[in-house]
C-alpha positions in Angstrom: 12.2 8.7 -7.0 10.3 8.9 -3.6 7.5 7.6 -1.9 6.1 8.9 0.9 3.9 7.2 3.4 0.9 9.2 3.9 -0.2 6.3 6.4 1.6 3.3 7.6 -1.2 1.4 10.0 -3.6 -1.1 9.5 -7.4 -1.6 10.0 -7.7 2.0 12.2 -6.4 5.1 12.7 -4.3 6.2 16.0 -2.4 8.7 17.6 0.5 7.4 15.7 -0.6 6.0 12.4 -3.5 6.7 9.6 -4.0 3.6 7.9 -2.4 2.7 4.6 -1.6 5.2 1.7 1.2 5.8 0.1 2.1 8.5 -2.8 4.8 9.4 -5.5 4.6 12.6 -5.2 6.7 14.0 -8.1 4.8 11.4 -10.4 0.9 11.5 -9.2 0.8 7.9 -8.2 -0.9 6.3 -5.3 -1.2 3.4 -3.5 -4.4 2.9 -1.8 -6.7 5.2 -0.2 -6.6 5.1 3.5 -6.8 7.4 6.5 -3.9 9.3 5.2 -4.9 10.5 2.1 -5.5 14.0 3.3 -2.0 15.0 3.2 -1.9 13.9 -0.4 -2.4 18.0 -1.4 0.6 19.4 0.7 2.9 17.1 -1.4 1.5 16.2 -4.9 3.5 17.5 -8.0 1.4 16.5 -10.6 -1.8 18.2 -11.9 -3.6 14.3 -12.1 -3.9 11.7 -9.2 -3.7 7.7 -10.5 -4.3 5.7 -7.4 -4.0 1.9 -7.4 -6.1 -0.2 -4.9 -4.8 -3.2 -3.3 -8.4 -4.5 -2.3 -11.5 -3.5 -0.8 -11.2 -3.3 2.9 -12.6 0.1 4.0 -9.0 0.9 5.8 -7.5 1.0 2.2 -10.7 2.9 0.4 -12.3 5.2 2.8 -10.1 8.0 1.5 -12.1 7.6 -1.6 -14.8 9.6 -0.2 -12.5 12.2 0.7 -10.7 12.7 -2.7 -13.2 15.6 -3.7 -11.5 17.7 -1.0 -8.2 16.5 -2.2 -8.7 17.1 -6.1 -9.4 20.5 -4.8 -7.0 21.5 -2.5 -4.3 19.8 -4.9 -6.0 21.8 -8.1 -6.2 18.4 -9.8 -7.6 17.9 -13.5 -8.1 14.5 -13.4 -7.9 11.6 -10.6 -8.2 8.0 -11.8 -9.1 4.6 -9.5 -7.8 1.4 -10.5 -8.6 -2.0 -9.2 -10.0 -5.3 -9.9 -13.4 -5.1 -11.6 -15.3 -6.4 -8.2 -14.0 -4.4 -6.3 -15.0 -1.1 -8.3 -18.0 -2.1 -8.3 -19.0 -2.9 -4.7 -17.1 0.0 -3.7 -19.0 2.4 -6.1 -22.4 0.5 -5.0 -22.1 0.6 -1.6 -19.4 3.2 -0.4 -21.1 5.6 -3.0 -24.3 4.4 -2.8 -27.0 7.6 -3.2 -28.1 7.6 0.3 -24.8 8.1 1.9 -23.0 10.2 -1.2 -25.2 11.7 -3.6 -23.0 13.4 -5.4 -21.4 10.2 -6.0 -17.2 9.4 -6.9 -15.5 12.6 -8.1 -12.8 10.0 -10.2 -12.9 7.9 -12.9 -12.8 4.1 -11.8 -10.4 2.1 -14.3 -10.5 -1.8 -14.4 -6.5 -3.0 -14.4 -4.8 -4.5 -17.0 -1.8 -6.4 -16.9 0.8 -4.0 -17.4 0.1 0.1 -17.4 2.7 2.6 -18.4 3.7 5.1 -15.6 4.9 8.8 -16.3 8.5 8.6 -16.1 9.0 5.5 -19.2 8.2 3.0 -16.4 5.6 0.5 -15.9 3.1 -0.8 -13.4 2.6 -4.9 -13.3 0.3 -6.1 -10.6 0.0 -10.2 -8.7 -2.6 -12.0 -6.9 -2.6 -12.1 -3.0 -3.6 -14.5 -0.8 -6.2 -12.8 1.1 -9.5 -12.6 2.8 -11.9 -11.8 0.0 -8.7 -11.8 -2.6 -5.5 -8.7 -2.7 -3.9 -7.4 -5.1 0.1 -6.6 -5.0 2.2 -4.0 -7.7 5.6 -3.7 -8.6 6.5 -0.3 -10.3 9.8 -0.9 -12.6 11.8 2.2 -14.1 15.2 2.3 -15.6 17.7 1.7 -12.9 14.7 2.1 -9.9 11.9 -0.2 -8.6 9.8 -0.9 -6.3 7.1 -3.4 -4.9 3.9 -3.1 -2.7 2.7 -6.1 -0.8 -0.1 -5.7 1.7 -3.0 -7.5 3.4 -1.4 -11.3 2.8 0.7 -14.0 4.8 4.2 -13.9 3.7 6.1 -17.2 3.5 9.9 -17.3 2.2 8.5 -19.5 -0.8 5.9 -16.8 -1.5 4.0 -17.5 -4.9 4.6 -13.6 -5.6 8.3 -13.9 -5.0 9.5 -13.6 -8.5 7.0 -10.8 -8.7 9.2 -9.1 -6.0 12.9 -10.3 -7.1 15.4 -7.5 -7.0 13.3 -4.4 -6.4 15.4 -1.5 -4.5 12.8 -1.3 -2.3 9.9 -3.4 -0.7 7.2 -2.2 1.0 5.6 -5.4 3.1 2.9 -5.5 5.4 3.6 -7.0 8.9 0.5 -6.8 11.4 1.9 -9.4 13.5 4.9 -10.2 16.3 6.7 -14.2 15.3 5.1 -14.9 18.5 1.4 -14.3 17.1 1.9 -16.1 13.8 -0.7 -18.5 14.4 -3.1 -15.1 14.2 -1.3 -14.0 11.1 -2.0 -16.9 9.2 -5.6 -17.4 10.2 -6.1 -13.7 9.4 -4.2 -13.6 5.8 -1.4 -10.9 7.7 1.7 -11.4 7.8 4.5 -11.7 11.0 7.9 -10.0 10.9 10.5 -13.3 10.4 8.4 -14.6 7.2 8.5 -11.2 5.7 12.1 -10.7 6.3 13.2 -14.1 5.3 11.0 -13.1 2.3 12.6 -10.0 1.2 16.1 -11.8 1.9 15.4 -14.4 -0.6 14.0 -12.6 -2.9 17.3 -9.9 -3.2 15.4 -7.0 -2.3 17.4 -3.4 -1.5 15.5 -2.2 1.4 12.4 -3.7 3.1 10.3 -1.2 5.1 7.2 -2.7 7.4 3.8 -1.3 6.1 0.4 -1.7 7.2 1.3 -1.8 11.3 -1.1 -3.4 13.6 -2.6 -0.3 15.5 -3.0 -2.6 18.5 0.7 -3.2 19.4 2.0 -2.7 22.4 4.8 -0.6 21.4 4.0 1.9 18.7 7.9 2.9 17.9 8.8 -0.9 17.7 5.5 -2.6 17.5 7.2 -5.7 14.8 10.0 -6.5 17.2 12.6 -4.7 14.1 15.6 -7.0 15.8 14.1 -10.2 14.9 13.7 -9.0 11.3 17.3 -7.3 11.3 19.2 -10.8 12.0 17.7 -12.1 9.0 17.2 -9.3 6.4 19.8 -5.9 7.8 18.1 -3.0 5.8 14.9 -3.3 7.8 12.8 -0.7 8.6 9.4 0.1 10.4 7.1 2.6 8.0 5.9 6.0 10.0 3.5 8.3 8.8 5.2 10.7 6.8 8.4 8.6 6.1 10.0 9.7 3.1 11.7 6.7 1.3 14.1 7.2 -1.7 14.5 4.4 -4.5 
């Protein structure tokens, strides 16, 4: 199983990172629709795209307005976008308002159910995250393979969502701030380095990759202080655009 980080950053695009968008190419599964979505066509190996949104903030949804181009470039027969009912409604009302987008969305909107079957005999489940306006995390599970995707929340070693990520082979988790900015993380509903690493260790995950990186970080190559993370959880890496992750 493979995941590709089409975009690994948060808030706005920089020369180093597009905003968050993760693709499982062979299965036609996508997590969030950030600016990195334009890269999807070169990787997709499916005639359908099933896209799961964490929440409605623009850095995670702007790519929905480019889906027509992705659909054409990848010769997709069908695109389905899943999310919380109120988020899907807000996106359609505002992002696809007639004055902005007369043709409207090119996808089918589906409200998330408790469990969604995935290609290859897998299942997708979701869990609530604490963030301004609300957010959703995902666990994707197959026999012998599991990954979790957590963005836009404040990590803690005893986070409510720890059971939902326990034992996954790959954890993609947001890390917007350095440890000396922990107060900013708390105030803004985001995470800092050591809290995420401690959570990964307690959850017994196989590998941790930091995503949703602060675009204003001083060092784009090590924006979160990876050495501090590896002292707590050695199997940790900073995500970067076009990174391919086997799990």
